[in-house]
A tleap script that builds the chain and sets N, CA, C and O, in Angstrom:
source leaprc.protein.ff14SB
mol = sequence {
  NMET LYS THR ARG ARG THR ARG SER GLN GLU
  LYS ILE ILE THR LEU LEU ASN THR GLN GLY
  ARG SER LEU SER ALA GLN ASP ILE TYR VAL
  LYS LEU ARG GLN GLN LYS GLN SER MET GLY
  LEU ALA THR VAL TYR ARG SER LEU GLU SER
  LEU LYS LEU GLU GLY LEU VAL GLN VAL ARG
  THR LEU ALA SER GLY GLU SER LEU TYR SER
  SER ARG GLN GLN ASP LYS HIE HIE LEU THR
  CYS LEU GLN CYS GLY THR SER ILE PRO ILE
  GLY GLU CYS PRO VAL HIE ASP LEU GLU HIE
  ARG LEU GLN ASP LYS HIE GLN PHE LYS ILE
  PHE TYR HIE THR LEU GLU PHE PHE GLY LEU
  CYS ASP THR CYS LEU GLU GLN ASP PRO PRO
  CASP
}
set mol.1.N position { 25.607 17.759 -19.839 }
set mol.1.CA position { 24.740 17.406 -18.739 }
set mol.1.C position { 24.997 18.361 -17.574 }
set mol.1.O position { 26.098 18.411 -17.027 }
set mol.2.N position { 23.979 19.103 -17.214 }
set mol.2.CA position { 24.113 20.066 -16.130 }
set mol.2.C position { 23.574 19.441 -14.850 }
set mol.2.O position { 22.447 18.946 -14.817 }
set mol.3.N position { 24.382 19.466 -13.806 }
set mol.3.CA position { 23.937 18.892 -12.547 }
set mol.3.C position { 23.477 20.013 -11.626 }
set mol.3.O position { 23.902 21.162 -11.747 }
set mol.4.N position { 22.616 19.651 -10.721 }
set mol.4.CA position { 22.100 20.610 -9.753 }
set mol.4.C position { 23.176 20.856 -8.699 }
set mol.4.O position { 23.741 19.915 -8.141 }
set mol.5.N position { 23.445 22.116 -8.439 }
set mol.5.CA position { 24.484 22.458 -7.464 }
set mol.5.C position { 23.906 22.547 -6.054 }
set mol.5.O position { 22.752 22.925 -5.852 }
set mol.6.N position { 24.750 22.184 -5.086 }
set mol.6.CA position { 24.345 22.280 -3.683 }
set mol.6.C position { 24.483 23.724 -3.216 }
set mol.6.O position { 25.106 24.554 -3.878 }
set mol.7.N position { 23.898 23.996 -2.083 }
set mol.7.CA position { 24.008 25.338 -1.497 }
set mol.7.C position { 25.470 25.672 -1.193 }
set mol.7.O position { 25.899 26.814 -1.361 }
set mol.8.N position { 26.224 24.682 -0.750 }
set mol.8.CA position { 27.646 24.887 -0.459 }
set mol.8.C position { 28.402 25.268 -1.726 }
set mol.8.O position { 29.230 26.179 -1.706 }
set mol.9.N position { 28.123 24.580 -2.822 }
set mol.9.CA position { 28.781 24.897 -4.091 }
set mol.9.C position { 28.418 26.310 -4.554 }
set mol.9.O position { 29.279 27.045 -5.039 }
set mol.10.N position { 27.170 26.683 -4.408 }
set mol.10.CA position { 26.738 28.036 -4.796 }
set mol.10.C position { 27.458 29.106 -3.971 }
set mol.10.O position { 27.860 30.140 -4.504 }
set mol.11.N position { 27.617 28.855 -2.671 }
set mol.11.CA position { 28.321 29.811 -1.803 }
set mol.11.C position { 29.770 29.978 -2.250 }
set mol.11.O position { 30.301 31.088 -2.271 }
set mol.12.N position { 30.401 28.865 -2.605 }
set mol.12.CA position { 31.801 28.915 -3.048 }
set mol.12.C position { 31.921 29.646 -4.376 }
set mol.12.O position { 32.820 30.470 -4.545 }
set mol.13.N position { 31.038 29.363 -5.314 }
set mol.13.CA position { 31.068 30.058 -6.611 }
set mol.13.C position { 30.883 31.549 -6.418 }
set mol.13.O position { 31.602 32.349 -7.017 }
set mol.14.N position { 29.922 31.930 -5.584 }
set mol.14.CA position { 29.677 33.354 -5.311 }
set mol.14.C position { 30.912 34.008 -4.716 }
set mol.14.O position { 31.294 35.104 -5.127 }
set mol.15.N position { 31.540 33.346 -3.752 }
set mol.15.CA position { 32.749 33.893 -3.138 }
set mol.15.C position { 33.860 34.052 -4.169 }
set mol.15.O position { 34.482 35.112 -4.240 }
set mol.16.N position { 34.121 33.024 -4.966 }
set mol.16.CA position { 35.198 33.093 -5.958 }
set mol.16.C position { 34.932 34.165 -7.012 }
set mol.16.O position { 35.864 34.810 -7.492 }
set mol.17.N position { 33.660 34.357 -7.372 }
set mol.17.CA position { 33.326 35.378 -8.367 }
set mol.17.C position { 33.567 36.796 -7.851 }
set mol.17.O position { 33.738 37.722 -8.644 }
set mol.18.N position { 33.581 36.971 -6.545 }
set mol.18.CA position { 33.782 38.308 -5.982 }
set mol.18.C position { 35.238 38.603 -5.636 }
set mol.18.O position { 35.579 39.726 -5.264 }
set mol.19.N position { 36.094 37.591 -5.760 }
set mol.19.CA position { 37.501 37.770 -5.387 }
set mol.19.C position { 38.331 38.200 -6.585 }
set mol.19.O position { 38.069 37.773 -7.710 }
set mol.20.N position { 39.304 39.019 -6.359 }
set mol.20.CA position { 40.208 39.438 -7.415 }
set mol.20.C position { 41.443 38.563 -7.507 }
set mol.20.O position { 42.384 38.874 -8.237 }
set mol.21.N position { 41.435 37.469 -6.763 }
set mol.21.CA position { 42.605 36.594 -6.734 }
set mol.21.C position { 42.165 35.168 -6.471 }
set mol.21.O position { 41.026 34.915 -6.079 }
set mol.22.N position { 43.072 34.251 -6.688 }
set mol.22.CA position { 42.812 32.842 -6.405 }
set mol.22.C position { 42.919 32.596 -4.905 }
set mol.22.O position { 43.663 33.283 -4.205 }
set mol.23.N position { 42.174 31.617 -4.422 }
set mol.23.CA position { 42.163 31.300 -2.995 }
set mol.23.C position { 42.426 29.821 -2.780 }
set mol.23.O position { 42.037 28.984 -3.595 }
set mol.24.N position { 43.089 29.508 -1.679 }
set mol.24.CA position { 43.247 28.105 -1.282 }
set mol.24.C position { 41.931 27.645 -0.650 }
set mol.24.O position { 41.079 28.466 -0.311 }
set mol.25.N position { 41.774 26.342 -0.498 }
set mol.25.CA position { 40.579 25.807 0.162 }
set mol.25.C position { 40.486 26.350 1.587 }
set mol.25.O position { 39.394 26.659 2.066 }
set mol.26.N position { 41.623 26.466 2.258 }
set mol.26.CA position { 41.643 27.013 3.619 }
set mol.26.C position { 41.186 28.475 3.618 }
set mol.26.O position { 40.420 28.884 4.491 }
set mol.27.N position { 41.653 29.264 2.644 }
set mol.27.CA position { 41.219 30.666 2.529 }
set mol.27.C position { 39.709 30.754 2.320 }
set mol.27.O position { 39.037 31.594 2.919 }
set mol.28.N position { 39.186 29.880 1.467 }
set mol.28.CA position { 37.741 29.866 1.198 }
set mol.28.C position { 36.986 29.542 2.481 }
set mol.28.O position { 35.992 30.193 2.802 }
set mol.29.N position { 37.451 28.553 3.200 }
set mol.29.CA position { 36.834 28.156 4.470 }
set mol.29.C position { 36.801 29.334 5.449 }
set mol.29.O position { 35.768 29.615 6.057 }
set mol.30.N position { 37.940 30.016 5.596 }
set mol.30.CA position { 38.025 31.147 6.530 }
set mol.30.C position { 37.110 32.290 6.094 }
set mol.30.O position { 36.399 32.859 6.921 }
set mol.31.N position { 37.121 32.630 4.813 }
set mol.31.CA position { 36.282 33.730 4.319 }
set mol.31.C position { 34.793 33.420 4.500 }
set mol.31.O position { 34.014 34.304 4.857 }
set mol.32.N position { 34.401 32.176 4.256 }
set mol.32.CA position { 32.999 31.815 4.461 }
set mol.32.C position { 32.618 31.922 5.938 }
set mol.32.O position { 31.519 32.371 6.262 }
set mol.33.N position { 33.504 31.520 6.818 }
set mol.33.CA position { 33.231 31.643 8.264 }
set mol.33.C position { 33.127 33.115 8.674 }
set mol.33.O position { 32.297 33.474 9.510 }
set mol.34.N position { 33.979 33.969 8.079 }
set mol.34.CA position { 33.916 35.406 8.367 }
set mol.34.C position { 32.584 36.000 7.911 }
set mol.34.O position { 32.103 36.979 8.481 }
set mol.35.N position { 31.998 35.398 6.880 }
set mol.35.CA position { 30.703 35.853 6.370 }
set mol.35.C position { 29.538 35.155 7.091 }
set mol.35.O position { 28.384 35.260 6.676 }
set mol.36.N position { 29.861 34.455 8.159 }
set mol.36.CA position { 28.865 33.712 8.953 }
set mol.36.C position { 28.184 32.613 8.148 }
set mol.36.O position { 27.017 32.295 8.377 }
set mol.37.N position { 28.920 32.039 7.206 }
set mol.37.CA position { 28.431 30.908 6.422 }
set mol.37.C position { 28.979 29.646 7.075 }
set mol.37.O position { 30.194 29.457 7.134 }
set mol.38.N position { 28.106 28.793 7.559 }
set mol.38.CA position { 28.592 27.586 8.224 }
set mol.38.C position { 28.846 26.496 7.182 }
set mol.38.O position { 27.941 26.047 6.478 }
set mol.39.N position { 30.117 26.090 7.117 }
set mol.39.CA position { 30.513 25.025 6.202 }
set mol.39.C position { 31.817 24.446 6.733 }
set mol.39.O position { 32.742 25.190 7.056 }
set mol.40.N position { 31.893 23.151 6.824 }
set mol.40.CA position { 33.108 22.501 7.285 }
set mol.40.C position { 34.178 22.494 6.199 }
set mol.40.O position { 33.874 22.617 5.013 }
set mol.41.N position { 35.412 22.352 6.610 }
set mol.41.CA position { 36.525 22.330 5.664 }
set mol.41.C position { 36.405 21.150 4.704 }
set mol.41.O position { 36.712 21.285 3.520 }
set mol.42.N position { 35.964 20.000 5.199 }
set mol.42.CA position { 35.791 18.826 4.329 }
set mol.42.C position { 34.739 19.108 3.255 }
set mol.42.O position { 34.883 18.662 2.117 }
set mol.43.N position { 33.689 19.841 3.605 }
set mol.43.CA position { 32.651 20.207 2.637 }
set mol.43.C position { 33.211 21.152 1.587 }
set mol.43.O position { 32.860 21.056 0.412 }
set mol.44.N position { 34.084 22.070 2.008 }
set mol.44.CA position { 34.733 22.978 1.065 }
set mol.44.C position { 35.532 22.166 0.045 }
set mol.44.O position { 35.419 22.400 -1.159 }
set mol.45.N position { 36.330 21.224 0.515 }
set mol.45.CA position { 37.133 20.392 -0.396 }
set mol.45.C position { 36.253 19.568 -1.340 }
set mol.45.O position { 36.520 19.509 -2.541 }
set mol.46.N position { 35.210 18.935 -0.803 }
set mol.46.CA position { 34.303 18.130 -1.640 }
set mol.46.C position { 33.615 19.000 -2.690 }
set mol.46.O position { 33.501 18.613 -3.852 }
set mol.47.N position { 33.165 20.166 -2.271 }
set mol.47.CA position { 32.481 21.075 -3.193 }
set mol.47.C position { 33.420 21.569 -4.281 }
set mol.47.O position { 33.034 21.637 -5.448 }
set mol.48.N position { 34.647 21.912 -3.914 }
set mol.48.CA position { 35.631 22.362 -4.909 }
set mol.48.C position { 35.930 21.266 -5.918 }
set mol.48.O position { 36.056 21.540 -7.112 }
set mol.49.N position { 36.046 20.033 -5.454 }
set mol.49.CA position { 36.318 18.920 -6.366 }
set mol.49.C position { 35.170 18.744 -7.359 }
set mol.49.O position { 35.404 18.554 -8.553 }
set mol.50.N position { 33.940 18.804 -6.873 }
set mol.50.CA position { 32.781 18.685 -7.764 }
set mol.50.C position { 32.718 19.830 -8.759 }
set mol.50.O position { 32.453 19.617 -9.942 }
set mol.51.N position { 32.962 21.041 -8.284 }
set mol.51.CA position { 32.931 22.211 -9.169 }
set mol.51.C position { 34.036 22.143 -10.217 }
set mol.51.O position { 33.843 22.555 -11.360 }
set mol.52.N position { 35.186 21.623 -9.823 }
set mol.52.CA position { 36.303 21.470 -10.769 }
set mol.52.C position { 35.926 20.477 -11.866 }
set mol.52.O position { 36.189 20.722 -13.043 }
set mol.53.N position { 35.314 19.359 -11.484 }
set mol.53.CA position { 34.939 18.337 -12.457 }
set mol.53.C position { 33.835 18.801 -13.399 }
set mol.53.O position { 33.687 18.266 -14.498 }
set mol.54.N position { 33.057 19.801 -12.969 }
set mol.54.CA position { 32.036 20.386 -13.835 }
set mol.54.C position { 32.611 21.516 -14.690 }
set mol.54.O position { 31.939 22.027 -15.587 }
set mol.55.N position { 33.857 21.904 -14.406 }
set mol.55.CA position { 34.472 22.990 -15.158 }
set mol.55.C position { 34.047 24.361 -14.688 }
set mol.55.O position { 34.195 25.335 -15.426 }
set mol.56.N position { 33.517 24.464 -13.464 }
set mol.56.CA position { 33.037 25.743 -12.958 }
set mol.56.C position { 34.074 26.505 -12.154 }
set mol.56.O position { 33.942 27.711 -11.951 }
set mol.57.N position { 35.095 25.814 -11.701 }
set mol.57.CA position { 36.235 26.476 -11.057 }
set mol.57.C position { 37.496 25.912 -11.686 }
set mol.57.O position { 37.512 24.790 -12.194 }
set mol.58.N position { 38.539 26.704 -11.643 }
set mol.58.CA position { 39.821 26.207 -12.119 }
set mol.58.C position { 40.789 26.184 -10.952 }
set mol.58.O position { 40.671 26.955 -9.999 }
set mol.59.N position { 41.736 25.289 -11.054 }
set mol.59.CA position { 42.709 25.118 -9.979 }
set mol.59.C position { 44.100 25.222 -10.578 }
set mol.59.O position { 44.362 24.718 -11.670 }
set mol.60.N position { 44.971 25.872 -9.859 }
set mol.60.CA position { 46.380 25.877 -10.233 }
set mol.60.C position { 47.177 25.471 -9.016 }
set mol.60.O position { 46.867 25.866 -7.892 }
set mol.61.N position { 48.197 24.688 -9.247 }
set mol.61.CA position { 49.015 24.167 -8.155 }
set mol.61.C position { 50.350 24.889 -8.153 }
set mol.61.O position { 51.068 24.895 -9.154 }
set mol.62.N position { 50.675 25.494 -7.028 }
set mol.62.CA position { 51.933 26.220 -6.882 }
set mol.62.C position { 53.093 25.247 -6.727 }
set mol.62.O position { 52.888 24.056 -6.495 }
set mol.63.N position { 54.298 25.755 -6.854 }
set mol.63.CA position { 55.498 24.930 -6.698 }
set mol.63.C position { 55.548 24.292 -5.308 }
set mol.63.O position { 56.138 23.226 -5.131 }
set mol.64.N position { 54.927 24.945 -4.325 }
set mol.64.CA position { 54.898 24.414 -2.956 }
set mol.64.C position { 53.923 23.256 -2.807 }
set mol.64.O position { 53.916 22.577 -1.781 }
set mol.65.N position { 53.093 23.025 -3.836 }
set mol.65.CA position { 52.090 21.963 -3.771 }
set mol.65.C position { 50.716 22.468 -3.375 }
set mol.65.O position { 49.737 21.728 -3.466 }
set mol.66.N position { 50.628 23.719 -2.935 }
set mol.66.CA position { 49.336 24.284 -2.548 }
set mol.66.C position { 48.473 24.518 -3.781 }
set mol.66.O position { 48.956 25.005 -4.803 }
set mol.67.N position { 47.200 24.170 -3.682 }
set mol.67.CA position { 46.253 24.385 -4.775 }
set mol.67.C position { 45.482 25.671 -4.538 }
set mol.67.O position { 45.008 25.934 -3.433 }
set mol.68.N position { 45.363 26.469 -5.591 }
set mol.68.CA position { 44.600 27.712 -5.533 }
set mol.68.C position { 43.443 27.612 -6.513 }
set mol.68.O position { 43.607 27.149 -7.641 }
set mol.69.N position { 42.270 28.053 -6.068 }
set mol.69.CA position { 41.053 27.946 -6.852 }
set mol.69.C position { 40.573 29.334 -7.252 }
set mol.69.O position { 40.720 30.298 -6.501 }
set mol.70.N position { 40.003 29.416 -8.436 }
set mol.70.CA position { 39.428 30.684 -8.890 }
set mol.70.C position { 38.241 30.396 -9.784 }
set mol.70.O position { 38.034 29.279 -10.259 }
set mol.71.N position { 37.477 31.440 -9.990 }
set mol.71.CA position { 36.351 31.355 -10.894 }
set mol.71.C position { 36.868 31.056 -12.289 }
set mol.71.O position { 37.916 31.567 -12.684 }
set mol.72.N position { 36.161 30.252 -13.025 }
set mol.72.CA position { 36.578 29.935 -14.382 }
set mol.72.C position { 36.556 31.194 -15.248 }
set mol.72.O position { 37.195 31.228 -16.300 }
set mol.73.N position { 35.837 32.220 -14.823 }
set mol.73.CA position { 35.766 33.476 -15.563 }
set mol.73.C position { 37.114 34.179 -15.591 }
set mol.73.O position { 37.381 34.983 -16.484 }
set mol.74.N position { 37.948 33.885 -14.635 }
set mol.74.CA position { 39.254 34.534 -14.555 }
set mol.74.C position { 40.250 33.758 -15.406 }
set mol.74.O position { 40.525 32.591 -15.129 }
set mol.75.N position { 40.782 34.387 -16.422 }
set mol.75.CA position { 41.783 33.747 -17.271 }
set mol.75.C position { 43.118 34.399 -16.955 }
set mol.75.O position { 43.533 35.354 -17.610 }
set mol.76.N position { 43.777 33.868 -15.945 }
set mol.76.CA position { 45.041 34.454 -15.504 }
set mol.76.C position { 46.141 33.425 -15.610 }
set mol.76.O position { 45.961 32.257 -15.266 }
set mol.77.N position { 47.265 33.869 -16.082 }
set mol.77.CA position { 48.441 33.021 -16.184 }
set mol.77.C position { 49.557 33.703 -15.403 }
set mol.77.O position { 49.481 34.903 -15.136 }
set mol.78.N position { 50.588 32.954 -15.035 }
set mol.78.CA position { 51.543 33.475 -14.057 }
set mol.78.C position { 52.999 33.135 -14.361 }
set mol.78.O position { 53.319 32.152 -15.028 }
set mol.79.N position { 53.865 34.004 -13.835 }
set mol.79.CA position { 55.289 33.734 -13.673 }
set mol.79.C position { 55.450 33.488 -12.183 }
set mol.79.O position { 55.107 34.359 -11.384 }
set mol.80.N position { 55.956 32.337 -11.785 }
set mol.80.CA position { 56.033 32.005 -10.370 }
set mol.80.C position { 57.476 31.758 -9.963 }
set mol.80.O position { 58.190 30.966 -10.578 }
set mol.81.N position { 57.889 32.461 -8.905 }
set mol.81.CA position { 59.247 32.321 -8.388 }
set mol.81.C position { 59.335 31.062 -7.524 }
set mol.81.O position { 58.557 30.887 -6.585 }
set mol.82.N position { 60.278 30.200 -7.848 }
set mol.82.CA position { 60.455 28.955 -7.107 }
set mol.82.C position { 61.052 29.171 -5.722 }
set mol.82.O position { 60.918 28.316 -4.846 }
set mol.83.N position { 61.709 30.309 -5.521 }
set mol.83.CA position { 62.355 30.556 -4.231 }
set mol.83.C position { 61.409 31.219 -3.234 }
set mol.83.O position { 61.228 30.708 -2.128 }
set mol.84.N position { 60.803 32.346 -3.604 }
set mol.84.CA position { 59.965 33.080 -2.644 }
set mol.84.C position { 58.476 32.819 -2.839 }
set mol.84.O position { 57.668 33.180 -1.983 }
set mol.85.N position { 58.103 32.192 -3.961 }
set mol.85.CA position { 56.700 31.859 -4.204 }
set mol.85.C position { 55.863 32.965 -4.804 }
set mol.85.O position { 54.661 32.789 -5.002 }
set mol.86.N position { 56.471 34.105 -5.099 }
set mol.86.CA position { 55.735 35.210 -5.707 }
set mol.86.C position { 55.180 34.785 -7.048 }
set mol.86.O position { 55.884 34.171 -7.850 }
set mol.87.N position { 53.906 35.111 -7.300 }
set mol.87.CA position { 53.284 34.840 -8.596 }
set mol.87.C position { 52.943 36.166 -9.253 }
set mol.87.O position { 52.236 36.993 -8.677 }
set mol.88.N position { 53.445 36.359 -10.448 }
set mol.88.CA position { 53.203 37.584 -11.202 }
set mol.88.C position { 52.222 37.246 -12.321 }
set mol.88.O position { 52.535 36.430 -13.188 }
set mol.89.N position { 51.025 37.872 -12.314 }
set mol.89.CA position { 50.063 37.583 -13.381 }
set mol.89.C position { 50.587 38.040 -14.740 }
set mol.89.O position { 51.213 39.093 -14.859 }
set mol.90.N position { 50.319 37.229 -15.759 }
set mol.90.CA position { 50.648 37.576 -17.137 }
set mol.90.C position { 49.371 38.154 -17.743 }
set mol.90.O position { 48.318 37.520 -17.682 }
set mol.91.N position { 49.451 39.321 -18.313 }
set mol.91.CA position { 48.268 40.019 -18.802 }
set mol.91.C position { 47.741 39.556 -20.142 }
set mol.91.O position { 46.767 40.120 -20.639 }
set mol.92.N position { 48.340 38.563 -20.735 }
set mol.92.CA position { 47.885 38.099 -22.039 }
set mol.92.C position { 47.869 36.586 -22.059 }
set mol.92.O position { 48.521 35.942 -21.238 }
set mol.93.N position { 47.133 36.022 -22.987 }
set mol.93.CA position { 47.082 34.574 -23.112 }
set mol.93.C position { 47.474 34.172 -24.525 }
set mol.93.O position { 46.709 34.380 -25.466 }
set mol.94.N position { 48.658 33.600 -24.678 }
set mol.94.CA position { 49.117 33.220 -26.011 }
set mol.94.C position { 48.567 31.889 -26.521 }
set mol.94.O position { 48.916 31.467 -27.623 }
set mol.95.N position { 47.708 31.215 -25.737 }
set mol.95.CA position { 47.264 29.895 -26.163 }
set mol.95.C position { 45.762 29.770 -26.427 }
set mol.95.O position { 45.267 28.658 -26.612 }
set mol.96.N position { 45.035 30.875 -26.448 }
set mol.96.CA position { 43.588 30.792 -26.714 }
set mol.96.C position { 43.286 30.137 -28.054 }
set mol.96.O position { 42.413 29.274 -28.138 }
set mol.97.N position { 43.994 30.537 -29.095 }
set mol.97.CA position { 43.756 29.952 -30.417 }
set mol.97.C position { 44.064 28.461 -30.413 }
set mol.97.O position { 43.324 27.669 -30.997 }
set mol.98.N position { 45.148 28.080 -29.759 }
set mol.98.CA position { 45.498 26.670 -29.659 }
set mol.98.C position { 44.397 25.891 -28.948 }
set mol.98.O position { 44.055 24.785 -29.365 }
set mol.99.N position { 43.847 26.452 -27.893 }
set mol.99.CA position { 42.772 25.794 -27.152 }
set mol.99.C position { 41.592 25.491 -28.079 }
set mol.99.O position { 41.069 24.377 -28.077 }
set mol.100.N position { 41.180 26.470 -28.856 }
set mol.100.CA position { 40.048 26.280 -29.767 }
set mol.100.C position { 40.356 25.233 -30.845 }
set mol.100.O position { 39.505 24.407 -31.174 }
set mol.101.N position { 41.572 25.273 -31.389 }
set mol.101.CA position { 41.957 24.303 -32.413 }
set mol.101.C position { 41.960 22.881 -31.849 }
set mol.101.O position { 41.467 21.955 -32.494 }
set mol.102.N position { 42.513 22.707 -30.647 }
set mol.102.CA position { 42.555 21.384 -30.019 }
set mol.102.C position { 41.154 20.867 -29.714 }
set mol.102.O position { 40.856 19.689 -29.914 }
set mol.103.N position { 40.314 21.748 -29.235 }
set mol.103.CA position { 38.941 21.364 -28.905 }
set mol.103.C position { 38.216 20.865 -30.161 }
set mol.103.O position { 37.526 19.846 -30.122 }
set mol.104.N position { 38.378 21.583 -31.264 }
set mol.104.CA position { 37.732 21.182 -32.517 }
set mol.104.C position { 38.341 19.904 -33.085 }
set mol.104.O position { 37.620 18.990 -33.485 }
set mol.105.N position { 39.653 19.844 -33.119 }
set mol.105.CA position { 40.344 18.704 -33.735 }
set mol.105.C position { 40.067 17.387 -33.010 }
set mol.105.O position { 39.886 16.350 -33.647 }
set mol.106.N position { 40.036 17.432 -31.684 }
set mol.106.CA position { 39.926 16.211 -30.885 }
set mol.106.C position { 38.536 15.971 -30.310 }
set mol.106.O position { 38.327 15.015 -29.563 }
set mol.107.N position { 37.566 16.855 -30.662 }
set mol.107.CA position { 36.215 16.708 -30.115 }
set mol.107.C position { 36.281 16.536 -28.592 }
set mol.107.O position { 35.755 15.578 -28.025 }
set mol.108.N position { 36.954 17.508 -27.955 }
set mol.108.CA position { 37.225 17.448 -26.525 }
set mol.108.C position { 36.759 18.757 -25.902 }
set mol.108.O position { 37.217 19.826 -26.305 }
set mol.109.N position { 35.860 18.691 -24.932 }
set mol.109.CA position { 35.354 19.908 -24.286 }
set mol.109.C position { 36.371 20.396 -23.262 }
set mol.109.O position { 36.563 19.769 -22.220 }
set mol.110.N position { 37.018 21.509 -23.561 }
set mol.110.CA position { 38.006 22.101 -22.645 }
set mol.110.C position { 37.297 23.099 -21.752 }
set mol.110.O position { 36.649 24.022 -22.244 }
set mol.111.N position { 37.413 22.925 -20.448 }
set mol.111.CA position { 36.806 23.850 -19.497 }
set mol.111.C position { 37.693 25.072 -19.273 }
set mol.111.O position { 37.208 26.202 -19.219 }
set mol.112.N position { 38.982 24.834 -19.144 }
set mol.112.CA position { 39.932 25.919 -18.914 }
set mol.112.C position { 41.330 25.390 -19.165 }
set mol.112.O position { 41.534 24.187 -19.328 }
set mol.113.N position { 42.283 26.294 -19.195 }
set mol.113.CA position { 43.683 25.904 -19.288 }
set mol.113.C position { 44.482 26.789 -18.341 }
set mol.113.O position { 44.022 27.853 -17.927 }
set mol.114.N position { 45.664 26.339 -18.012 }
set mol.114.CA position { 46.559 27.146 -17.190 }
set mol.114.C position { 47.885 27.271 -17.926 }
set mol.114.O position { 48.266 26.404 -18.712 }
set mol.115.N position { 48.556 28.340 -17.658 }
set mol.115.CA position { 49.879 28.564 -18.230 }
set mol.115.C position { 50.722 29.194 -17.138 }
set mol.115.O position { 50.412 30.279 -16.646 }
set mol.116.N position { 51.771 28.517 -16.771 }
set mol.116.CA position { 52.599 29.015 -15.681 }
set mol.116.C position { 54.058 28.752 -16.001 }
set mol.116.O position { 54.437 27.656 -16.414 }
set mol.117.N position { 54.858 29.770 -15.804 }
set mol.117.CA position { 56.300 29.654 -15.992 }
set mol.117.C position { 56.947 29.727 -14.619 }
set mol.117.O position { 56.571 30.564 -13.800 }
set mol.118.N position { 57.914 28.862 -14.363 }
set mol.118.CA position { 58.598 28.819 -13.077 }
set mol.118.C position { 60.044 29.238 -13.254 }
set mol.118.O position { 60.688 28.880 -14.239 }
set mol.119.N position { 60.549 29.997 -12.295 }
set mol.119.CA position { 61.927 30.464 -12.332 }
set mol.119.C position { 62.214 31.286 -11.094 }
set mol.119.O position { 61.680 31.006 -10.021 }
set mol.120.N position { 63.060 32.304 -11.234 }
set mol.120.CA position { 63.411 33.177 -10.109 }
set mol.120.C position { 63.069 34.618 -10.454 }
set mol.120.O position { 63.345 35.084 -11.559 }
set mol.121.N position { 62.467 35.314 -9.505 }
set mol.121.CA position { 62.145 36.726 -9.687 }
set mol.121.C position { 63.418 37.566 -9.534 }
set mol.121.O position { 64.449 37.061 -9.089 }
set mol.122.N position { 63.341 38.837 -9.903 }
set mol.122.CA position { 64.500 39.734 -9.816 }
set mol.122.C position { 65.062 39.819 -8.402 }
set mol.122.O position { 66.278 39.803 -8.211 }
set mol.123.N position { 64.182 39.908 -7.419 }
set mol.123.CA position { 64.628 40.037 -6.028 }
set mol.123.C position { 65.446 38.826 -5.598 }
set mol.123.O position { 66.504 38.969 -4.985 }
set mol.124.N position { 64.951 37.636 -5.921 }
set mol.124.CA position { 65.667 36.416 -5.531 }
set mol.124.C position { 66.942 36.257 -6.329 }
set mol.124.O position { 67.930 35.741 -5.806 }
set mol.125.N position { 66.951 36.687 -7.589 }
set mol.125.CA position { 68.171 36.640 -8.407 }
set mol.125.C position { 69.256 37.545 -7.830 }
set mol.125.O position { 70.435 37.190 -7.827 }
set mol.126.N position { 68.846 38.725 -7.339 }
set mol.126.CA position { 69.813 39.669 -6.756 }
set mol.126.C position { 70.390 39.128 -5.453 }
set mol.126.O position { 71.565 39.346 -5.159 }
set mol.127.N position { 69.565 38.415 -4.661 }
set mol.127.CA position { 70.016 37.873 -3.380 }
set mol.127.C position { 70.963 36.694 -3.565 }
set mol.127.O position { 71.924 36.540 -2.811 }
set mol.128.N position { 70.695 35.876 -4.553 }
set mol.128.CA position { 71.471 34.669 -4.761 }
set mol.128.C position { 71.624 34.409 -6.259 }
set mol.128.O position { 70.941 33.546 -6.811 }
set mol.129.N position { 72.524 35.157 -6.926 }
set mol.129.CA position { 72.661 34.995 -8.381 }
set mol.129.C position { 73.076 33.577 -8.743 }
set mol.129.O position { 73.876 32.958 -8.041 }
set mol.130.N position { 72.510 33.047 -9.878 }
set mol.130.CA position { 72.874 31.686 -10.282 }
set mol.130.C position { 74.347 31.617 -10.707 }
set mol.130.O position { 74.943 32.617 -11.107 }
set mol.131.N position { 74.906 30.428 -10.609 }
set mol.131.CA position { 76.319 30.231 -10.974 }
set mol.131.C position { 76.515 30.337 -12.473 }
set mol.131.O position { 77.637 30.198 -12.960 }
savepdb mol mol.pdb
quit
């Protein structure tokens, strides 16, 4: 079932499709204002929630609790440092086949998946080596 998108949702999709990185709701709000697009922050959040439920945007939550949104077209996975918050994109996806098998086996429409590993980057390890 395809629902009709609002103008606000279309603006957000267009913005996310042009970005090379994931954005927080606050980042989206600021970028839209810089483009002279009038939209309140609450509208940004409501629109992102609707787009997420339709499978048109994907969200990943950082260790800090911040949510980052991106176009569903972007299939990026990350190594994320728990100390400094650096996220290193992983250039491959080892779970695509699993996604297809699960979708077929369980008759479940998967919109997207995320894969994130948490730990410490080299810089943080050098500053404070584990015991």
